[in-house]
C-alpha positions as CSV (number, residue, x, y, z in Angstrom):
1,P,83.5,-150.6,-135.7
2,A,83.0,-154.2,-134.9
3,M,85.2,-156.5,-137.0
4,L,82.4,-158.9,-137.9
5,L,80.0,-156.2,-138.9
6,V,82.5,-154.4,-141.2
7,H,83.6,-157.7,-142.9
8,K,80.2,-159.4,-142.7
9,N,80.0,-160.4,-146.4
10,A,83.5,-161.9,-146.5
11,V,82.8,-163.8,-143.2
12,L,79.5,-165.1,-144.6
13,R,81.2,-166.3,-147.8
14,L,83.9,-168.1,-145.8
15,C,81.3,-169.7,-143.5
16,R,79.4,-170.9,-146.5
17,A,82.6,-172.4,-147.9
18,L,83.0,-174.3,-144.6
19,D,79.4,-175.5,-144.8
20,P,79.3,-177.8,-147.9
21,E,76.0,-179.3,-146.8
22,D,74.4,-175.8,-146.6
23,K,73.1,-176.3,-143.1
24,G,73.7,-172.7,-142.1
25,R,76.0,-173.9,-139.3
26,I,79.7,-174.5,-138.8
27,S,81.7,-175.8,-135.9
28,V,82.7,-173.5,-133.1
29,G,86.4,-174.4,-133.9
30,N,85.9,-173.4,-137.5
31,F,84.2,-170.1,-136.6
32,A,86.9,-169.3,-134.1
33,E,89.6,-170.1,-136.7
34,L,87.9,-167.9,-139.2
35,V,87.7,-165.0,-136.7
36,E,91.4,-165.6,-135.8
37,S,92.4,-165.6,-139.5
38,L,90.5,-162.4,-140.2
39,S,92.1,-160.6,-137.2
40,K,95.5,-161.6,-138.6
41,V,94.7,-160.2,-142.0
42,L,93.5,-157.0,-140.4
43,G,96.8,-156.7,-138.5
44,R,95.2,-157.3,-135.1
45,P,96.2,-160.9,-134.3
46,L,94.0,-162.8,-131.9
47,P,96.1,-163.9,-128.9
48,G,95.7,-167.5,-127.8
49,V,93.9,-166.5,-124.6
50,A,91.4,-164.4,-126.5
51,R,90.7,-167.3,-128.9
52,E,90.1,-169.5,-126.0
53,R,87.7,-167.0,-124.5
54,L,85.9,-166.7,-127.8
55,E,85.6,-170.5,-128.1
56,R,84.4,-170.8,-124.5
57,E,81.7,-168.2,-125.1
58,L,80.6,-169.9,-128.3
59,R,80.7,-173.4,-126.7
60,R,77.2,-172.8,-125.3
61,A,76.2,-174.6,-128.5
62,E,77.8,-177.3,-130.5
63,D,78.1,-175.2,-133.6
64,V,77.4,-171.6,-134.8
65,A,74.4,-170.6,-136.8
66,Y,76.5,-168.1,-138.7
67,A,74.0,-166.4,-140.9
68,E,71.6,-165.9,-138.0
69,A,74.4,-164.7,-135.7
70,L,75.8,-162.2,-138.3
71,D,72.4,-161.0,-139.4
72,S,70.9,-160.5,-135.9
73,G,73.9,-158.6,-134.5
74,S,73.6,-161.0,-131.5
75,F,77.3,-160.8,-130.9
76,E,80.3,-158.9,-132.1
77,V,84.1,-159.3,-131.8
78,S,85.9,-156.0,-131.2
79,A,89.2,-154.7,-129.9
80,D,88.4,-151.6,-127.9
81,G,92.0,-150.6,-127.1
82,G,92.8,-154.0,-125.7
83,P,92.4,-157.7,-126.4
84,W,89.7,-159.1,-128.7
85,R,86.6,-160.2,-126.8
86,L,83.2,-161.4,-127.5
87,R,80.3,-159.0,-126.6
88,R,76.9,-160.6,-126.4
89,Q,74.2,-158.0,-127.1
90,A,70.7,-158.3,-125.6
């Protein structure tokens, strides 16, 4: 299963903690760091190259509307037998 879907509630709590003004958005760097930290806790560390790809994919915007992104299923981060990667869903 997709890492963010399985741990959605924890990710939302952490995003909210990084969003003291309650704007519903956090920086791309903070979101990427959160994903990287979660992957380490789960025993699947995010290689530097994979983090760079994640940040590059997310850089289409200045920040991440985390609640919208996690609720809509618009993207997921998974490790299908290889490096972590971002999959955009239509």
